LUMMIVEX-372198 format. One record per residue (C-alpha): residue in one letter; z, y negated, x negated. Coordinates in steps of 0.2 Angstrom, whole numbers, plus 5000, padded with zeros to 4 digits. Last residue first. Example, Ala and Ser with C-alpha at 12.3 -4.5 7.8 and 13.67 -1.06 7.14 Angstrom:
<pts>
S503650054932A503950224938
</pts>
This chain:
<pts>
A541745864581A540545884570S539845704561A541145734544G539645884539L539446064547D539546144531P540646074522H541946044537L543646084531A543045964512E542345844518R543545814531R544845804518T543845684505K543545554522A545445564527A545945544507K544445394507M545245294525F546845304516E546145194499R545445074511F546845054520L548045024505P546744914497H546444804515P544544774520A543844604515L542444594524P543144624539R544744564534S546444674532K548044554529L548844574545E548644774544P549544764528H551344744537F552544764524Q553944914520T552145024514G552045184516L551045294505F550745504507F548945524499P548145694491H549945764488I550745834473S549645784458R549345624467P550845554468L552045524480E552145364487A553445214491V553145044493E553944884495M555844934489L556844794486R557944744474R556844754462S557144594456P555144554457S555244654474A554744834472G553144924473S552945114465F554345164473V554045364467L554745484478G555045644466G557145694468K557545584453E556645454462L557845464476R559545474467K558945314458V558445214476Y560145304484I561145124481P560045014484N559745054503V557845034510E557844904519Y558144834537R557644694546H555844704548R554244594549H553444564532R551544514525E551044534507S551244464491I550544564475K550644564458T550244724450R548244734449G546644844454Y547544824471A547145024475R547745074458E549045004460A549645064477T549245254469T550045234452G549645194437K550445054433K552145014443L551844874458V552544714457A553044624475P552944454483Y553444394501A552244324515G553044304531L554644364539R556144454532M557344464548T559244424546A559144254550G558544264567Y560144354572R561444224568S562744304577E564244284564A564144464561M562544464558L562344344547K563644434537K562644594539Q561144514533E562144474516P562544644516L560944724516I560644814532D560144994529I559045124527I559545294518P561045284525Y561745454522K563345514530T562545424544R563745324555P562545184559D561445274566V559545254575E559745074563T560745154553T559145234546N559645414543A560245574533G560945684542K560445824529M560545744511K559445914505L558345784494V556745874501N557145884517R558545744520A557945644507F556245624511E556145634529V557245484528T555845394514A554445444527L555545364538Q555645204530M553745184525G553445214546Y554545094549C553644954538L551845054539G551545244534F550145294533Y549845494528P548245604522I548745774527K549345884513N550246014524E552145984517R551845804517C550945804536Y552145914544R553845814539I552945654545A552845704560A554445804561L555145614557K554145534570G554545664583E556545634580V556345444581G555345444599R556645314603S557845254592G557345044589F555944954582G554244974579G552944984563P551545124562V551445314558I549745324553I548945514549G547445554542D545845704543F546745754561E546445914569E548045984559L549045854570K549145984584K550046114573L551546014575D551546054596E551546224590A552546254577K553946174587G555046014580S555645984597E555345804597F553445834593E552745754608G554045624609S552945564593D551545494607L550145524598W548645394602K546845454594I546045364586E543845394581P543545334564R541645294560V541145324543G540045204530W541545194517F541745024521A541245014536A543045144539S544145004530H543544874541K544044994557I545545064552S546044894548E545744834567I546744974574V548044934564S547744754569L547844784586Y549344914588S550244874604D548544814612A548044984612L548944994628I548745164637F548745174655K550045254668G551345114667S551045024652S550945174638F550445154619Y552245064609K553145244605G552045284589V550845434581I549245374578G547945494573I546445474565H545045574565V543445554552V541745534562D539845524552K538845434561A538945264552D537245174557H538345064569I539945014560R538444964545Q537644834557A539144744560F539444714543A537844684539R537844564548W539144474544D538444484526K537044394532M537644274542D536944124537K536343994546A535443824543R536143684553P535743584568R536343374566M538043374578S538043244591L539343364600K538143434614E537043464603L538143594589I538643674605L536943724609N536343784592G537543894587L537443974604N535443994602D535844154616K535244254600E536744204592F538044214605N537344414601V537644404582P539444324585I540044464596D539444614588Y541144624579L541744654594S541044814594S540344924607V539744764617D539944704635P539244574639A539444384638S537644304644I537744114640V537744004654D537343804645E535343844646E535543844665R536343684666V537643654673N538443584690C539543754694N538443804710F536743764703A537143844684I537943994690K536644054705E535143984690K536044084679R536244254690K534444264697E533844254677D534844414673L536744414663P537044554653Y537944714660K539744734661A540344554662R540844394654A539744244660L540144114645I540043954654I539643794642D540143624646P541643634659Q542043524670L543943454670G544843324682T546143444685S545343504702N543643514691L544343664684A544843754699R543143724706V542543794687A543743954694H543043954708Q541343984705T541744104693P542344224705K540844184715T539644264703K539744434709L538744534696E537444664708N537644824715D537144994709D538245014696S539744984706M540744834713I540444734700P541244564691L541044424683H542344374672S542344174666V542544084649L542343934649I541943824636L542543614635L541643524623T542743364613D541843234602K540643134611P542043094624H543343084612K544742994620I544243024637K543943204635A545443214624I546243174639R545543284651I546043434635A547743364635E547943374654L547243564650F548643604642L549643534656I549143634669N549143794659E550843874667Y550043844685E548743954685G547043904693A546043924677T546944084667G547844084654G548044034636V547043884629E545943934614V545843784603M544443794589I544543674579V542843594571D542443484555A544343534548K545243464531A546443634536L547743504537E547043374544A546343494558A548143574560K548943404562D547543354575I548143474587R549943474586D549643294591M548443354602V550043464612E551243324608M550143214619P549943314633I552143354633Y552343154634P551143104645V551343184657V553143264657S554143114657V555343024645S556042854650R556242764634G557642744623G556642734607Y555642864610G556342974595M558242944600S558543094592R558843174611E557243144613R556243204599E557443374602I556743344619V554943324616T555043484602K556043604614Y554643574627I553043604614S554143774606G554243814624T552643794629T551943884619M551143824600Y550043904583N549143814571R550243744565G551043884562S550043924547L548243994547D547444124532R545944104532N544444214531L543444134551F543344314558R544944404553E546044244554Y545544194571N545744394577G547544404572M548144234578D547244314595Q548744444591D550044294599C551244214587E552844244574T552644134563G553244194545D552544054532D551144184530L550744214547V551544384558F550444434573V551544514588E550744654595G550244674613H551144554627E551944694643T551944834628P552444734613N553944654620M554044464618T555544424606G554644354592A553044304603D553544094598V554743974609N554744074623V554043964638Y552444074640P550543964639D550144004623I548943894614K548143964600V547343844588S545843894576T545143804560V543343774557E542543714540L540743684543G539343774533R538143854547S538943994547Q540843934549L540143864566I539444054571K541144134565G542043984573I541144024591S541444214588S543444194585S543444104601A542544224611V543744344605G545144264608K544544194624G544144394628V544344414649G546144474643S546644364660M545544334678V544444244685G544444104672G544844074652V544743914642I544043874625F544143704618V542743644605Y543643484597K542543374584H543543304570H543343154560K544243184541K545843054541T545542914527K546942904515T547042724510A546642664493A548242584484M548242404479
</pts>
């Protein structure tokens, strides 16, 4: 008789937010996961988004932040990137769900008689589907603890069914379920006090759904004093030691270290009826300290268009790019200063406008879609190429670097991507024939290259030296490709396609030889999606090295720290 497979016993830690959105649930969840992982526990994370969108693929980056892509092609919330970076784990579509995906699954199951003709009501079937997905994600990861972040804010209508799932979990697994509220304490001015009343209201909003937080993380500009802890504890039905101060920090990688100063790891283990375990955050602490110790500055410019949201700059549009820069800068012991450059500033192509690029030690053109700002990006790329400023193109940034090379080196006047000019004489970047067929059938979803794909690197190139191997796998999110009919002509002209698909049909990396340029490289994939704090992405690492070298060469007497 075959042995029966027993399920691993899981502990559940739910994270919800209070008072306002953007309070830091994602980094709090990631940090707690890191702390528990450092205690020798196997940890995985799940994000629940309250949107009716089935996934994040159709969301505008200036409204929602970047779209993060997993190995399996799932388009998801940027918090999934934080989970992967902190836990150093590759996650899958099982770790992400939205209101839309939950309802879609339940409706499709009902249509196929999956409920045996029963009347399918919102409660309990939607919360049950939520818990079923959480359990499957935990089983897949063989997790001791599963961190579950619920999007939205306590008191909102959109996430009430997810709070109901937590209530059910609390009833079924009272000793295995923990609820943490991340709440904001506002301050009117520096000579005023941190206000606890909004947090009290957030807790009462949770109470109205049948939930009581076990731990409150008090997000504020400053550390919480004893008086504020006392007020929160008394009014919110928790012990004072269950109120954890979460002040603003200069680096988000300090957060796990700060939480441990408040003994958060032991507190969680105690509440989950788990034995205390030894801590081991040596490597993480060393990384966090390197960020603080770095004095020499390297100036990086990011040329793009997804920056503005009203009168504000929305850096979240390129969150993974920013974090990848930080990882590689810490590796080299330098501090990056990042400036957002609107590509529209370079549309004129005037020398006086482009000359401001000389201020930077490296320029990045990240991914994007559409025609707005493209001529400005092309002008910036040309300036970097001709003036030997380290250049790193990500996805669209590689495509435009290829177009720029065709136009200005090979003199292919009007060369373009068909995304911008469908009638261009030289469609250097185009949709492949098989993709065009799918688009003609209105099957747009099947035309994107999403998730991890293999590539082969040419020996002796910048890319191959950076990776230290010839076979790699990287994540994609794009529809257009380098047109195969122009590859030989481009290579003959001096552009090196140092990475390609195993069949050599799809170009993955384009670069100029180091004898011509210190660092001029673009990738069709998104390397920023796989960079980790303790393992910076090889290409970001090499780009930052080139930028650091330029800084030191330009300021040998001042040092890289001179601003």
